[in-house]
DRENDO-1510 file (C-alpha; in Angstrom, 1 decimal, always signed):
<recs>
REC; n; res; u; v; w
REC; 1; MET; +79.4; +138.8; +83.5 .
REC; 2; SER; +79.6; +141.9; +81.2 .
REC; 3; GLU; +81.1; +145.2; +81.2 .
REC; 4; ARG; +83.0; +144.5; +84.5 .
REC; 5; ARG; +86.5; +145.1; +85.3 .
REC; 6; VAL; +88.0; +143.7; +88.7 .
REC; 7; GLY; +91.7; +144.4; +89.9 .
REC; 8; LEU; +93.7; +141.4; +91.1 .
REC; 9; TRP; +96.6; +142.9; +93.4 .
REC; 10; MET; +99.2; +140.6; +94.0 .
REC; 11; ILE; +101.7; +140.4; +96.8 .
REC; 12; GLY; +105.0; +138.9; +95.2 .
REC; 13; ALA; +103.6; +140.0; +91.7 .
REC; 14; PHE; +106.9; +139.1; +89.8 .
REC; 15; GLY; +107.4; +135.9; +91.6 .
REC; 16; GLY; +106.6; +132.6; +90.2 .
REC; 17; VAL; +103.1; +132.1; +91.0 .
REC; 18; GLY; +102.4; +135.8; +90.3 .
REC; 19; THR; +103.8; +135.5; +86.8 .
REC; 20; THR; +102.0; +132.2; +86.0 .
REC; 21; VAL; +98.8; +133.8; +87.0 .
REC; 22; ALA; +99.4; +137.0; +84.8 .
REC; 23; LEU; +100.4; +135.0; +81.9 .
REC; 24; GLY; +97.6; +132.4; +82.3 .
REC; 25; LEU; +95.0; +135.2; +82.7 .
REC; 26; ALA; +96.4; +136.9; +79.7 .
REC; 27; ALA; +96.2; +133.7; +77.6 .
REC; 28; LEU; +92.8; +132.8; +78.5 .
REC; 29; ARG; +91.3; +136.2; +77.8 .
REC; 30; ARG; +93.0; +135.8; +74.4 .
REC; 31; GLY; +91.6; +132.2; +73.7 .
REC; 32; LEU; +94.9; +130.7; +73.6 .
REC; 33; ILE; +94.5; +127.9; +76.1 .
REC; 34; ASP; +91.5; +126.0; +77.4 .
REC; 35; ASN; +90.3; +125.8; +81.0 .
REC; 36; THR; +92.2; +122.7; +82.2 .
REC; 37; SER; +93.1; +123.1; +85.9 .
REC; 38; LEU; +90.6; +125.5; +86.9 .
REC; 39; THR; +88.1; +124.2; +89.2 .
REC; 40; THR; +85.5; +127.2; +88.9 .
REC; 41; THR; +85.0; +126.1; +85.4 .
REC; 42; LEU; +83.7; +122.6; +86.4 .
REC; 43; PRO; +79.9; +121.9; +85.9 .
REC; 44; ILE; +79.1; +122.5; +89.5 .
REC; 45; PHE; +79.7; +126.3; +88.8 .
REC; 46; ASP; +77.4; +126.6; +85.7 .
REC; 47; GLY; +75.2; +129.6; +85.9 .
REC; 48; VAL; +77.4; +131.0; +89.1 .
REC; 49; ASP; +77.9; +134.7; +88.6 .
REC; 50; LEU; +81.8; +134.7; +88.3 .
REC; 51; ASP; +83.9; +137.0; +86.8 .
REC; 52; GLY; +85.1; +136.2; +83.3 .
REC; 53; PHE; +89.2; +135.8; +82.8 .
REC; 54; GLY; +88.9; +138.9; +80.4 .
REC; 55; ASP; +87.5; +141.1; +83.4 .
REC; 56; PHE; +90.7; +141.3; +85.4 .
REC; 57; VAL; +93.5; +143.9; +85.6 .
REC; 58; LEU; +96.5; +143.0; +87.4 .
REC; 59; GLY; +98.9; +145.1; +89.8 .
REC; 60; GLY; +100.4; +144.4; +93.0 .
REC; 61; TYR; +104.0; +144.6; +94.9 .
REC; 62; GLU; +107.3; +143.3; +94.5 .
REC; 63; VAL; +110.5; +143.8; +96.4 .
REC; 64; ARG; +113.2; +142.9; +93.5 .
REC; 65; LYS; +114.2; +144.7; +90.5 .
REC; 66; THR; +112.4; +142.5; +87.8 .
REC; 67; SER; +109.5; +142.3; +85.5 .
REC; 68; TYR; +107.0; +139.9; +84.2 .
REC; 69; ARG; +108.9; +139.8; +80.9 .
REC; 70; ARG; +112.2; +138.8; +82.7 .
REC; 71; SER; +110.3; +136.1; +84.8 .
REC; 72; VAL; +108.7; +134.6; +82.0 .
REC; 73; GLN; +112.3; +134.4; +80.2 .
REC; 74; GLU; +113.7; +132.8; +83.4 .
REC; 75; PHE; +110.9; +130.2; +83.4 .
REC; 76; GLN; +111.7; +129.5; +79.9 .
REC; 77; GLN; +115.2; +129.0; +80.2 .
REC; 78; ARG; +115.5; +127.2; +83.8 .
REC; 79; SER; +112.2; +125.2; +83.8 .
REC; 80; ASN; +111.3; +124.8; +80.4 .
REC; 81; VAL; +107.8; +125.9; +80.7 .
REC; 82; PHE; +105.6; +128.6; +79.1 .
REC; 83; ASP; +104.9; +127.9; +75.4 .
REC; 84; PRO; +107.1; +130.8; +73.4 .
REC; 85; ALA; +104.1; +131.5; +71.1 .
REC; 86; ILE; +101.8; +131.9; +74.0 .
REC; 87; ALA; +104.2; +134.1; +76.0 .
REC; 88; ASP; +105.0; +136.2; +72.9 .
REC; 89; ALA; +101.2; +136.7; +72.5 .
REC; 90; CYS; +100.4; +137.6; +75.8 .
REC; 91; MET; +103.4; +139.9; +76.4 .
REC; 92; PRO; +101.7; +143.2; +75.5 .
REC; 93; ASP; +99.2; +142.3; +78.5 .
REC; 94; LEU; +102.0; +141.7; +80.8 .
REC; 95; ASP; +103.9; +144.5; +80.2 .
REC; 96; ALA; +101.0; +147.0; +80.8 .
REC; 97; TRP; +100.2; +145.1; +84.0 .
REC; 98; GLY; +103.7; +145.2; +85.1 .
REC; 99; GLU; +103.4; +149.1; +85.1 .
REC; 100; ASN; +101.0; +148.9; +88.0 .
REC; 101; VAL; +103.4; +146.8; +90.2 .
REC; 102; ARG; +104.7; +149.1; +93.2 .
REC; 103; PRO; +107.5; +148.6; +95.6 .
REC; 104; GLY; +106.6; +146.4; +98.6 .
REC; 105; THR; +108.1; +145.9; +102.0 .
REC; 106; VAL; +110.4; +143.3; +103.6 .
REC; 107; VAL; +110.7; +144.9; +106.9 .
REC; 108; ASN; +110.1; +142.1; +109.5 .
REC; 109; ALA; +109.9; +139.5; +106.9 .
REC; 110; GLY; +113.1; +137.6; +108.0 .
REC; 111; ALA; +116.8; +137.7; +107.0 .
REC; 112; THR; +116.5; +135.5; +103.9 .
REC; 113; ILE; +113.8; +137.4; +102.5 .
REC; 114; GLU; +115.5; +140.8; +103.0 .
REC; 115; ARG; +118.6; +139.5; +101.5 .
REC; 116; LEU; +116.5; +138.7; +98.2 .
REC; 117; ALA; +115.2; +142.3; +97.9 .
REC; 118; ASP; +117.1; +144.6; +96.0 .
REC; 119; LEU; +114.7; +147.5; +95.8 .
REC; 120; PRO; +116.0; +150.2; +98.1 .
REC; 121; GLU; +112.3; +151.0; +99.0 .
REC; 122; ALA; +111.6; +147.6; +100.1 .
REC; 123; HIS; +113.9; +148.2; +103.1 .
REC; 124; ARG; +112.3; +151.5; +104.3 .
REC; 125; VAL; +111.3; +151.4; +107.7 .
REC; 126; GLU; +108.3; +153.1; +108.6 .
REC; 127; THR; +105.4; +152.7; +111.2 .
REC; 128; PRO; +103.0; +150.3; +110.5 .
REC; 129; ARG; +100.0; +153.0; +110.1 .
REC; 130; ALA; +102.1; +154.5; +107.1 .
REC; 131; ALA; +102.6; +151.2; +105.3 .
REC; 132; PHE; +98.8; +150.8; +105.7 .
REC; 133; GLU; +98.4; +154.0; +104.3 .
REC; 134; LYS; +100.8; +153.6; +101.2 .
REC; 135; MET; +99.0; +150.6; +100.4 .
REC; 136; LYS; +95.6; +152.3; +100.4 .
REC; 137; THR; +96.9; +155.1; +98.4 .
REC; 138; ASP; +98.4; +152.8; +95.8 .
REC; 139; LEU; +94.9; +150.6; +95.6 .
REC; 140; ALA; +92.9; +154.0; +95.3 .
REC; 141; GLU; +95.1; +154.9; +92.2 .
REC; 142; PHE; +94.9; +151.3; +90.8 .
REC; 143; ARG; +91.1; +151.5; +91.2 .
REC; 144; GLU; +90.7; +155.2; +89.7 .
REC; 145; LYS; +93.1; +154.4; +86.8 .
REC; 146; HIS; +91.6; +151.3; +85.6 .
REC; 147; ARG; +87.9; +152.1; +86.6 .
REC; 148; LEU; +87.6; +149.0; +88.6 .
REC; 149; ASP; +84.4; +147.6; +90.1 .
REC; 150; GLN; +86.1; +145.4; +92.7 .
REC; 151; ILE; +89.7; +144.4; +93.9 .
REC; 152; VAL; +90.9; +141.4; +95.5 .
REC; 153; VAL; +94.2; +141.2; +97.4 .
REC; 154; LEU; +96.5; +137.9; +96.9 .
REC; 155; ASN; +99.5; +137.3; +99.1 .
REC; 156; VAL; +102.0; +134.8; +96.6 .
REC; 157; ALA; +104.9; +136.3; +98.4 .
REC; 158; SER; +107.9; +134.2; +99.9 .
REC; 159; THR; +107.0; +132.5; +103.2 .
REC; 160; GLU; +107.9; +134.3; +106.3 .
REC; 161; PRO; +109.3; +132.7; +109.4 .
REC; 162; PRO; +106.8; +132.4; +112.3 .
REC; 163; PHE; +105.7; +135.1; +114.0 .
REC; 164; GLU; +104.8; +135.3; +117.6 .
REC; 165; LEU; +101.8; +137.3; +118.7 .
REC; 166; GLY; +100.9; +138.9; +122.0 .
REC; 167; GLU; +98.1; +140.6; +123.7 .
REC; 168; VAL; +98.2; +143.7; +121.4 .
REC; 169; HIS; +97.1; +141.4; +118.5 .
REC; 170; GLU; +94.1; +140.4; +120.3 .
REC; 171; THR; +91.5; +143.3; +119.5 .
REC; 172; LEU; +91.4; +146.2; +117.2 .
REC; 173; ASP; +91.4; +148.4; +120.4 .
REC; 174; GLN; +94.8; +147.3; +121.4 .
REC; 175; LEU; +96.2; +147.0; +118.0 .
REC; 176; VAL; +95.1; +150.4; +116.5 .
REC; 177; PRO; +97.2; +152.5; +118.9 .
REC; 178; ALA; +100.3; +150.5; +118.2 .
REC; 179; LEU; +100.0; +151.1; +114.5 .
REC; 180; GLU; +101.3; +154.6; +114.9 .
REC; 181; LYS; +104.4; +153.1; +116.6 .
REC; 182; SER; +108.1; +152.3; +115.6 .
REC; 183; GLY; +110.4; +150.4; +116.9 .
REC; 184; ALA; +109.6; +146.7; +117.9 .
REC; 185; PRO; +108.2; +144.6; +115.2 .
REC; 186; LEU; +104.4; +144.5; +115.4 .
REC; 187; LEU; +103.1; +142.9; +112.1 .
REC; 188; PRO; +105.2; +141.1; +109.6 .
REC; 189; PRO; +104.5; +142.2; +105.7 .
REC; 190; SER; +101.9; +139.4; +105.0 .
REC; 191; SER; +99.7; +140.9; +107.7 .
REC; 192; ILE; +100.5; +144.7; +106.9 .
REC; 193; TYR; +99.0; +144.0; +103.4 .
REC; 194; ALA; +96.2; +142.1; +105.0 .
REC; 195; GLY; +95.4; +144.6; +107.4 .
REC; 196; ALA; +95.3; +147.6; +104.8 .
REC; 197; ALA; +93.2; +145.1; +102.3 .
REC; 198; LEU; +90.7; +144.2; +104.9 .
REC; 199; GLU; +90.5; +147.9; +106.4 .
REC; 200; LEU; +89.5; +149.0; +102.8 .
REC; 201; GLY; +86.9; +146.2; +102.8 .
REC; 202; LEU; +88.6; +144.1; +100.2 .
REC; 203; PRO; +88.6; +140.4; +99.8 .
REC; 204; TYR; +92.2; +139.0; +101.1 .
REC; 205; ILE; +93.5; +135.7; +99.9 .
REC; 206; ASN; +96.6; +134.2; +101.9 .
REC; 207; PHE; +98.2; +131.7; +99.5 .
REC; 208; THR; +101.2; +131.2; +101.9 .
REC; 209; PRO; +101.6; +129.7; +105.2 .
REC; 210; SER; +102.6; +133.3; +106.6 .
REC; 211; LEU; +100.6; +134.8; +109.3 .
REC; 212; GLY; +98.3; +137.2; +107.1 .
REC; 213; ALA; +95.0; +137.9; +108.5 .
REC; 214; SER; +95.3; +135.3; +111.0 .
REC; 215; ILE; +95.4; +137.5; +113.9 .
REC; 216; PRO; +92.1; +138.1; +116.1 .
REC; 217; ALA; +92.3; +141.8; +115.6 .
REC; 218; LEU; +92.2; +141.6; +111.9 .
REC; 219; ALA; +89.4; +139.0; +112.1 .
REC; 220; GLU; +87.7; +141.2; +114.2 .
REC; 221; LEU; +88.4; +144.2; +111.6 .
REC; 222; ALA; +87.1; +141.9; +108.5 .
REC; 223; LEU; +83.9; +141.7; +110.3 .
REC; 224; LYS; +83.6; +145.4; +110.9 .
REC; 225; ARG; +84.4; +146.1; +107.2 .
REC; 226; ASN; +82.4; +143.3; +105.8 .
REC; 227; ALA; +85.3; +141.8; +104.1 .
REC; 228; PRO; +85.9; +138.1; +103.2 .
REC; 229; TYR; +89.1; +136.4; +103.6 .
REC; 230; GLY; +90.6; +132.9; +103.1 .
REC; 231; GLY; +93.7; +130.9; +103.1 .
REC; 232; LYS; +96.2; +129.7; +104.1 .
REC; 233; ASP; +99.0; +127.8; +102.2 .
REC; 234; ALA; +97.6; +126.5; +99.0 .
REC; 235; LYS; +97.3; +122.6; +98.7 .
REC; 236; THR; +99.1; +121.9; +95.4 .
REC; 237; GLY; +101.1; +118.7; +95.5 .
REC; 238; GLU; +102.2; +116.4; +98.1 .
REC; 239; THR; +99.8; +117.6; +101.0 .
REC; 240; LEU; +96.8; +117.4; +98.3 .
REC; 241; MET; +97.8; +113.6; +97.8 .
REC; 242; LYS; +97.7; +113.2; +101.5 .
REC; 243; THR; +94.4; +114.5; +101.9 .
REC; 244; VAL; +93.1; +112.5; +99.1 .
REC; 245; LEU; +94.7; +109.3; +100.5 .
REC; 246; ALA; +94.5; +109.5; +104.0 .
REC; 247; PRO; +90.6; +109.2; +103.9 .
REC; 248; MET; +91.3; +105.9; +101.8 .
REC; 249; PHE; +93.3; +104.3; +105.0 .
REC; 250; ALA; +90.4; +105.5; +107.4 .
REC; 251; MET; +87.6; +104.0; +105.3 .
REC; 252; ARG; +89.3; +100.6; +105.0 .
REC; 253; ASN; +90.3; +100.5; +108.7 .
REC; 254; TRP; +94.0; +100.3; +107.8 .
REC; 255; LYS; +96.4; +101.6; +110.7 .
REC; 256; ILE; +99.0; +104.0; +109.3 .
REC; 257; LEU; +102.2; +103.4; +111.2 .
REC; 258; SER; +104.3; +105.8; +109.9 .
REC; 259; TRP; +104.1; +108.4; +106.9 .
REC; 260; VAL; +107.5; +109.8; +105.6 .
REC; 261; GLY; +107.5; +112.6; +103.2 .
REC; 262; HIS; +110.4; +114.0; +101.5 .
REC; 263; ASN; +110.2; +117.1; +99.5 .
REC; 264; ILE; +113.0; +118.7; +96.9 .
REC; 265; PHE; +112.7; +121.6; +94.7 .
REC; 266; GLY; +114.9; +124.3; +93.5 .
REC; 267; ASN; +112.8; +127.7; +92.9 .
REC; 268; ARG; +113.1; +130.8; +94.7 .
REC; 269; ASP; +110.4; +129.4; +97.4 .
REC; 270; GLY; +112.8; +126.4; +97.9 .
REC; 271; LEU; +115.7; +128.7; +98.3 .
REC; 272; VAL; +113.7; +130.8; +100.9 .
REC; 273; LEU; +112.7; +127.5; +102.7 .
REC; 274; ASP; +116.4; +126.3; +102.9 .
REC; 275; ASP; +116.5; +128.7; +106.1 .
REC; 276; PRO; +115.3; +127.0; +109.1 .
REC; 277; ALA; +113.4; +129.9; +110.3 .
REC; 278; ASN; +111.1; +129.6; +107.2 .
REC; 279; LYS; +110.8; +126.0; +106.9 .
REC; 280; ALA; +109.3; +125.8; +110.2 .
REC; 281; SER; +106.1; +127.6; +108.8 .
REC; 282; LYS; +106.0; +125.3; +106.0 .
REC; 283; ILE; +106.6; +122.3; +107.8 .
REC; 284; LYS; +103.8; +122.7; +110.3 .
REC; 285; THR; +101.1; +123.1; +107.7 .
REC; 286; LYS; +102.3; +120.0; +105.8 .
REC; 287; ASP; +102.7; +117.7; +108.8 .
REC; 288; GLN; +99.4; +118.2; +110.6 .
REC; 289; VAL; +96.9; +116.9; +107.9 .
REC; 290; VAL; +97.0; +113.0; +108.3 .
REC; 291; SER; +96.5; +112.7; +112.0 .
REC; 292; SER; +93.4; +115.0; +111.9 .
REC; 293; ILE; +92.1; +112.7; +109.2 .
REC; 294; VAL; +92.5; +109.2; +110.6 .
REC; 295; GLY; +92.0; +110.5; +114.2 .
REC; 296; TYR; +95.0; +109.2; +115.7 .
REC; 297; LYS; +98.9; +110.3; +115.3 .
REC; 298; PRO; +101.1; +108.1; +113.6 .
REC; 299; GLN; +104.7; +108.7; +113.2 .
REC; 300; THR; +105.3; +111.3; +110.7 .
REC; 301; HIS; +108.3; +113.0; +109.0 .
REC; 302; VAL; +108.3; +116.0; +106.5 .
REC; 303; SER; +111.5; +117.5; +105.0 .
REC; 304; ILE; +111.9; +120.1; +102.5 .
REC; 305; GLU; +115.4; +120.6; +101.0 .
REC; 306; TYR; +116.7; +123.0; +98.3 .
REC; 307; ILE; +118.2; +121.4; +95.3 .
REC; 308; GLU; +118.8; +124.1; +93.0 .
REC; 309; SER; +119.0; +122.2; +89.8 .
REC; 310; LEU; +115.3; +121.2; +90.0 .
REC; 311; ASP; +114.4; +124.7; +89.6 .
REC; 312; ASP; +110.4; +124.9; +89.6 .
REC; 313; TRP; +109.9; +121.0; +89.3 .
REC; 314; LYS; +108.9; +120.0; +92.9 .
REC; 315; THR; +109.4; +116.4; +93.3 .
REC; 316; ALA; +108.0; +114.6; +96.5 .
REC; 317; TRP; +108.6; +110.9; +97.6 .
REC; 318; ASP; +106.3; +109.6; +100.2 .
REC; 319; HIS; +106.5; +106.4; +102.2 .
REC; 320; ILE; +103.4; +104.9; +104.1 .
REC; 321; HIS; +103.9; +102.2; +106.3 .
REC; 322; PHE; +100.5; +100.5; +107.4 .
REC; 323; LYS; +98.9; +97.4; +109.1 .
REC; 324; GLY; +96.3; +95.4; +107.7 .
REC; 325; PHE; +94.6; +92.2; +108.4 .
REC; 326; LEU; +96.2; +89.5; +110.6 .
REC; 327; ASN; +98.7; +92.2; +112.0 .
REC; 328; THR; +100.4; +91.9; +108.4 .
REC; 329; LYS; +102.6; +95.1; +107.8 .
REC; 330; MET; +102.5; +96.5; +104.5 .
REC; 331; MET; +103.8; +99.7; +102.5 .
REC; 332; MET; +102.5; +102.1; +99.9 .
REC; 333; GLN; +105.2; +104.8; +98.2 .
REC; 334; PHE; +104.5; +107.4; +95.6 .
REC; 335; THR; +106.4; +109.9; +93.8 .
REC; 336; TRP; +104.9; +113.3; +92.5 .
REC; 337; GLN; +106.6; +115.7; +90.5 .
REC; 338; GLY; +104.9; +118.6; +89.4 .
REC; 339; CYS; +105.9; +122.1; +88.0 .
REC; 340; ASP; +105.3; +124.4; +91.3 .
REC; 341; SER; +103.7; +127.5; +89.7 .
REC; 342; ILE; +101.6; +125.7; +87.0 .
REC; 343; LEU; +99.8; +123.6; +89.9 .
REC; 344; ALA; +99.6; +126.7; +92.1 .
REC; 345; ALA; +98.4; +129.5; +89.5 .
REC; 346; PRO; +94.9; +128.0; +88.6 .
REC; 347; ILE; +94.2; +127.6; +92.3 .
REC; 348; ALA; +95.0; +131.3; +92.8 .
REC; 349; ILE; +92.9; +132.4; +89.9 .
REC; 350; ASP; +90.0; +130.2; +91.2 .
REC; 351; VAL; +90.1; +131.5; +94.9 .
REC; 352; CYS; +90.2; +135.1; +93.6 .
REC; 353; ARG; +87.0; +134.6; +91.6 .
REC; 354; LEU; +85.5; +132.9; +94.5 .
REC; 355; ALA; +86.4; +135.7; +96.7 .
REC; 356; LEU; +85.2; +138.4; +94.6 .
REC; 357; LEU; +82.0; +136.6; +94.4 .
REC; 358; ALA; +81.8; +136.6; +98.0 .
REC; 359; GLN; +82.0; +140.2; +98.6 .
REC; 360; ARG; +79.3; +140.9; +95.8 .
REC; 361; ARG; +77.1; +138.4; +97.8 .
REC; 362; GLY; +77.6; +140.5; +101.0 .
REC; 363; GLU; +79.8; +137.9; +102.8 .
REC; 364; ALA; +82.2; +138.5; +105.6 .
REC; 365; GLY; +84.6; +137.0; +107.6 .
REC; 366; VAL; +86.5; +133.6; +106.9 .
REC; 367; MET; +85.6; +132.0; +103.5 .
REC; 368; LYS; +85.3; +128.3; +104.9 .
REC; 369; HIS; +84.0; +127.1; +101.6 .
REC; 370; LEU; +87.3; +127.4; +100.2 .
REC; 371; ALA; +88.9; +124.9; +102.5 .
REC; 372; CYS; +89.8; +122.2; +99.7 .
REC; 373; PHE; +92.4; +124.4; +98.4 .
REC; 374; TRP; +94.4; +124.8; +101.5 .
REC; 375; LYS; +96.8; +123.0; +103.7 .
REC; 376; ASN; +95.6; +124.9; +106.9 .
REC; 377; PRO; +92.2; +126.2; +105.9 .
REC; 378; MET; +91.2; +129.0; +108.3 .
REC; 379; GLY; +88.1; +128.4; +110.2 .
REC; 380; VAL; +87.9; +124.6; +109.2 .
REC; 381; GLU; +89.2; +121.6; +111.3 .
REC; 382; GLU; +88.4; +119.3; +108.6 .
REC; 383; HIS; +91.4; +118.1; +106.2 .
REC; 384; ASP; +89.6; +115.2; +104.1 .
REC; 385; PHE; +89.8; +116.8; +100.6 .
REC; 386; PHE; +86.5; +115.2; +99.7 .
REC; 387; LYS; +84.4; +116.4; +102.7 .
REC; 388; GLN; +86.3; +119.8; +101.8 .
REC; 389; PHE; +85.0; +119.8; +98.3 .
REC; 390; LEU; +81.6; +119.0; +99.3 .
REC; 391; MET; +81.6; +122.4; +101.2 .
REC; 392; LEU; +82.4; +123.8; +97.9 .
REC; 393; GLU; +79.8; +122.1; +95.8 .
REC; 394; GLN; +77.1; +123.3; +98.6 .
REC; 395; TYR; +78.4; +126.8; +98.3 .
REC; 396; ALA; +78.0; +126.8; +94.5 .
REC; 397; ARG; +74.6; +125.6; +94.6 .
REC; 398; THR; +73.5; +128.6; +97.2 .
REC; 399; ALA; +75.4; +130.9; +94.9 .
REC; 400; ARG; +73.5; +129.7; +91.8 .
REC; 401; GLU; +70.1; +129.5; +93.6 .
REC; 402; VAL; +70.7; +132.9; +95.4 .
REC; 403; PRO; +72.6; +135.3; +93.0 .
REC; 404; ALA; +74.1; +138.5; +94.3 .
REC; 405; THR; +72.2; +141.8; +94.0 .
REC; 406; PRO; +73.8; +144.8; +92.7 .
REC; 407; LEU; +73.2; +148.3; +94.0 .
REC; 408; PRO; +72.4; +151.1; +91.5 .
REC; 409; ALA; +75.8; +152.7; +91.8 .
REC; 410; ALA; +78.8; +152.5; +93.9 .
REC; 411; GLU; +79.0; +154.1; +97.5 .
REC; 412; HIS; +81.5; +156.1; +99.2 .
REC; 413; GLN; +82.9; +154.5; +102.3 .
REC; 414; ASP; +85.2; +155.7; +105.2 .
REC; 415; CYS; +88.1; +153.3; +105.0 .
REC; 416; THR; +89.8; +154.9; +108.3 .
REC; 417; LEU; +90.2; +152.5; +111.3 .
REC; 418; HIS; +88.5; +154.2; +114.3 .
REC; 419; HIS; +89.7; +153.7; +117.7 .
REC; 420; HIS; +86.6; +152.2; +119.4 .
REC; 421; THR; +87.2; +153.6; +122.8 .
REC; 422; HIS; +87.3; +157.3; +121.7 .
REC; 423; GLY; +85.6; +157.0; +118.3 .
REC; 424; GLU; +88.4; +158.9; +116.7 .
REC; 425; THR; +90.4; +158.1; +113.7 .
REC; 426; THR; +93.9; +156.9; +114.1 .
REC; 427; SER; +95.4; +159.6; +112.0 .
REC; 428; GLY; +94.0; +163.2; +111.4 .
REC; 429; THR; +95.4; +163.4; +108.0 .
REC; 430; THR; +94.1; +160.2; +106.7 .
REC; 431; ALA; +91.1; +160.7; +104.1 .
REC; 432; ALA; +88.3; +158.2; +103.1 .
REC; 433; VAL; +89.1; +156.2; +100.2 .
REC; 434; GLU; +86.2; +155.8; +97.8 .
REC; 435; MET; +85.7; +151.9; +97.2 .
REC; 436; PRO; +82.9; +150.2; +95.8 .
REC; 437; GLY; +79.9; +149.2; +98.0 .
REC; 438; ASN; +77.8; +147.7; +95.3 .
REC; 439; VAL; +76.0; +144.9; +97.0 .
REC; 440; ARG; +73.4; +143.9; +99.4 .
REC; 441; ALA; +73.7; +141.2; +101.6 .
REC; 442; VAL; +71.9; +137.7; +100.6 .
REC; 443; PRO; +71.2; +134.6; +102.4 .
REC; 444; VAL; +74.3; +132.2; +102.7 .
REC; 445; ALA; +73.8; +128.5; +103.4 .
REC; 446; LYS; +74.9; +127.3; +106.7 .
REC; 447; ASP; +77.8; +124.5; +106.9 .
</recs>
């Protein structure tokens, strides 16, 4: 694509994944690295109208007193990653993008995440509606400052504890009035960010196991605002291996008796997951894939432990006990070690490019074709990696054959939620925010 500028607004901008995404995009735009690890540069995407790496401008939210520069230096010192020559060459881009990062919120994020946040603004208690409006204002300023054609919102923040839903989360008619109230927790930060993004009609990606847009009322909002969204919980290492190996056991008709996986890592994500409440969200997504692929429930166990000395090097050891011919029991073991953020960042870039494309194609709702990237794919029950990847290939063919059709100019869009019953805005002081409405809907292949 030419003469376009698109915004990537990251929640948790200065974290490990956010920093690696920023450095990666800067290095790609400068031609300092090749496209290794980027799925959207495979031949199946030849001729698909994806945004170029040089089209991106970054901004986002952070709850800690830090910067891209400091985060890069910590990675180099603690995990021995990031070529110094590449990092130094890209630092002007990272410094400029860092100026676009604003204080986020940790209200209702859980005690562990709240302790990590040293920005005073992150602890400010306000109504969910006030948090929505702050994000809408920040995004509008980001768009105007950089003259952006589109913005995608990506949640790469730390994993929140499970959040219990109630009747108020079932429909917009019930959720909208509750946004004006303070007191009892209504939404965790991931869902605040998701709701504000979807209210603006922006693509939203949940890279984490946190609740995000997984709320019936927000699904309704996405369709109302013609916004695509997807997730959740990126599949980068051990779970990726499970979704690749489990189909082999199913196709060879070997009976899996037990599958045990131990995971150890020492980055900030590991520190957060050392809290049992936060860990529960992660284990749930990691432990479901094998039984869904083979069609029965073998004995399984997943552990996640924080080992500080490992830093960003996530290590997993899996033991698979299975039965073969003549009732003979056999076993398979594997060890996986990878740099967590290095594995995750290219996936984040891929799904953001695809989300921006989906919006230009006039798509709304869950992006099911992104299932191969997630441990817990929204709207998809299939966990077999190869079947999931076929969905992505089919989408790429359709996108190539039926490209997006841009409108002559951007349009004004009222981005204030209306209460369905009374047809009035939830806040009389909220102004409409101008966001681009520059595509017509096009036919999309059915699954």
